[in-house]
C-alpha angles and dihedrals in degrees: 000000000000125000090243092057094046094050092048091048094051090053095045093042089054096047093049099049093045087070127096104006101347137252120354122209091238089056094051088048089052091053092049092047091045092053093046089057092052105038144036114260094259091062099041093077091048094055094039089054088053088052091050092051094053092044092050092235114169095020115133113254117243135186113278129210116252093258094049094104091054095044097048097063089049093051091045090050089057090050091050092052090049093050093046094047090049096049090042085075096051108034127073117233093256090055090052090054089053090052091050092050091051092050091056089045091053093052090046090057089079097015090232099150099172125166095251095048094048091044089059093049091049089050090053090050092049095049089047089052093233110169110254092234090056092048088052092049092049091051093050092045093053105033103039113112090201108043091181089067096055110117105191132131091224095052125078121189124200109197140160091216128086109255133170103221119111088224093063126096117197123222106184102210113144091200094058128075133180130031142275106220120198129196125197120201102195098186089069101018094242128147128202131182142184131196122218101181135091100235117111110255134172133213108208089335096312122111116257118228115222113261097357116133115243132188109237102211127194110289096015122144134204110208138168116228129269100037098301119152118293123217129226123184118213120193122202121237090254094042089227096105122049125187130193115213116202111202124190120209 
């Protein structure tokens, strides 16, 4: 992930989690884990310190005027607009989609979907000119507690359970539980996925963490260990028909 995206994310992460009661431990843990997946250990502390600065962590608390809670979101909204307009000039649209996905993932870490937090994310999506239907699909894909119940044309669910949604594909394997949930963002041609089961799976040879959001790049494979079948998802040009291809090594 580029330096520009990481710096923008640290600022936006900080501004979002400052809202409505402040930073939760699970959110700080998400930021640390996120950075450790992107950077070598020597750079994690550097970017986490940047996050702490923007979030005001470690600052001594002081008495606030009665209207402080009303003024802070307004000031932060101005900062968000400034950050988004600045990075609008440096990031490609697909990078902006990645930023938006990570913002939803951050809020989902503690499932604290307050009005102020979601308003900031929606502001980011608007400034980035992300189509509203794609923003809605991203939100449902990341925040749903029951992926099998998502009914969205941009979401594909691979499950071993019988479900009724048209967006669900059934793989009847009694040894497998949970779902692999895919999201397609057609405006930029990106794919993301998350896994909700307990079986050991690998993305391009690297172990997949349960319920973490992954970018599914061109040519990527999701495969169980020891030579079991791998799965590749193919989307039609109109995104109306979806086909699961099961390939055997």
